[in-house]
C-alpha positions as CSV (number, residue, x, y, z in Angstrom):
1,N,158.3,154.6,120.9
2,I,154.8,154.9,118.6
3,T,155.4,150.9,118.1
4,T,154.8,150.4,122.1
5,V,152.7,153.1,122.4
6,T,150.1,151.8,120.1
7,Q,149.9,148.2,121.6
8,K,149.7,150.0,125.6
9,A,146.8,151.9,124.4
10,R,145.2,149.1,122.4
11,E,145.5,147.3,125.3
12,W,144.3,149.9,127.4
13,S,141.2,150.1,125.5
14,K,140.3,146.3,125.3
15,K,140.4,146.8,129.4
16,M,138.5,149.4,129.4
17,T,135.7,147.8,126.7
18,K,136.1,145.1,129.4
19,W,135.1,146.8,132.5
20,F,133.1,149.3,130.2
21,L,130.4,145.8,129.3
22,Q,131.0,144.8,132.6
């Protein structure tokens, strides 16, 4: 499902950004 993939990608991106900024 494309929606699930998009949601997961967004979540992952947020997590990565948080991780990166720390």
